[in-house]
C-alpha positions as CSV (number, residue, x, y, z in Angstrom):
1,X,62.6,64.1,96.9
2,X,64.4,63.3,100.1
3,X,67.1,60.6,100.3
4,X,64.7,58.5,102.4
5,X,61.9,58.8,99.8
6,X,64.3,58.0,97.0
7,X,65.6,55.0,98.8
8,X,62.1,53.7,99.5
9,X,61.2,54.2,95.9
10,X,64.2,52.2,94.8
11,X,63.4,49.4,97.3
12,X,59.8,49.2,96.0
13,X,61.2,48.6,92.5
14,X,63.8,46.0,93.5
15,X,63.4,42.3,93.0
16,X,63.3,39.9,95.9
17,X,66.8,38.6,95.0
18,X,68.3,42.1,95.2
19,X,66.5,42.7,98.5
20,X,68.0,39.5,100.0
21,X,71.5,40.6,99.0
22,X,71.0,44.1,100.4
23,X,69.6,42.7,103.7
24,X,72.6,40.4,104.0
25,X,74.9,43.4,103.6
26,X,73.0,45.3,106.2
27,X,73.3,42.5,108.6
28,X,77.0,42.1,107.9
29,X,77.5,45.8,108.5
30,X,75.7,45.6,111.8
31,X,77.8,42.7,112.9
32,X,81.1,44.3,111.9
33,X,80.7,47.8,113.3
34,X,84.2,47.6,114.6
35,X,85.6,47.5,111.0
36,X,85.8,50.9,109.2
37,X,84.3,49.6,106.0
38,X,82.5,46.6,104.6
39,X,83.6,44.9,101.4
40,X,80.8,44.7,98.9
41,X,81.1,42.1,96.2
42,X,79.7,43.8,93.1
43,X,79.5,40.6,91.2
44,X,77.1,39.2,93.8
45,X,74.9,42.3,93.6
46,X,74.7,42.2,89.8
47,X,74.0,38.5,89.7
48,X,71.1,39.1,92.0
49,X,69.6,41.3,89.2
50,X,70.1,44.8,90.6
51,X,70.0,46.2,87.1
52,X,66.7,44.3,86.3
53,X,63.9,46.6,87.4
54,X,60.2,45.8,87.4
55,X,58.3,47.1,84.4
56,X,55.1,49.0,84.8
57,X,54.0,50.2,81.3
58,X,50.9,52.0,82.5
59,X,52.6,53.9,85.4
60,X,52.7,57.6,84.7
61,X,49.9,57.6,82.2
62,X,47.0,60.0,82.9
63,X,43.8,58.6,84.4
64,X,40.8,59.8,82.4
65,X,37.3,59.4,83.8
66,X,34.3,60.0,81.5
67,X,32.2,63.0,82.3
68,X,29.1,60.9,82.7
69,X,30.8,58.4,85.0
70,X,28.5,58.9,87.9
71,X,25.3,59.7,86.0
72,X,22.3,57.3,86.6
73,X,21.9,54.6,83.9
74,X,18.1,54.5,83.6
75,X,18.3,52.0,80.7
76,X,20.2,49.6,82.9
77,X,17.6,49.9,85.7
78,X,14.8,49.4,83.2
79,X,16.5,46.3,81.8
80,X,16.8,44.9,85.4
81,X,13.1,45.4,85.9
82,X,13.3,47.6,89.0
């Protein structure tokens, strides 16, 4: 996985509060390009819920499709009267 893919993956999992904080830091960095580094307040990031990730309990589970998934259902058509 490339750094770009890993970053996009983490952004997808982040809450809106965390994204707002990160966006403000990006804007601050862009505005202060003359400074060698930007001070990041870790308390502000943690209060935005950076450690709280979205939970997807079904992600990663295999998808199983029945063998007869696309077979015609003649009983259903009969019941519908067609």
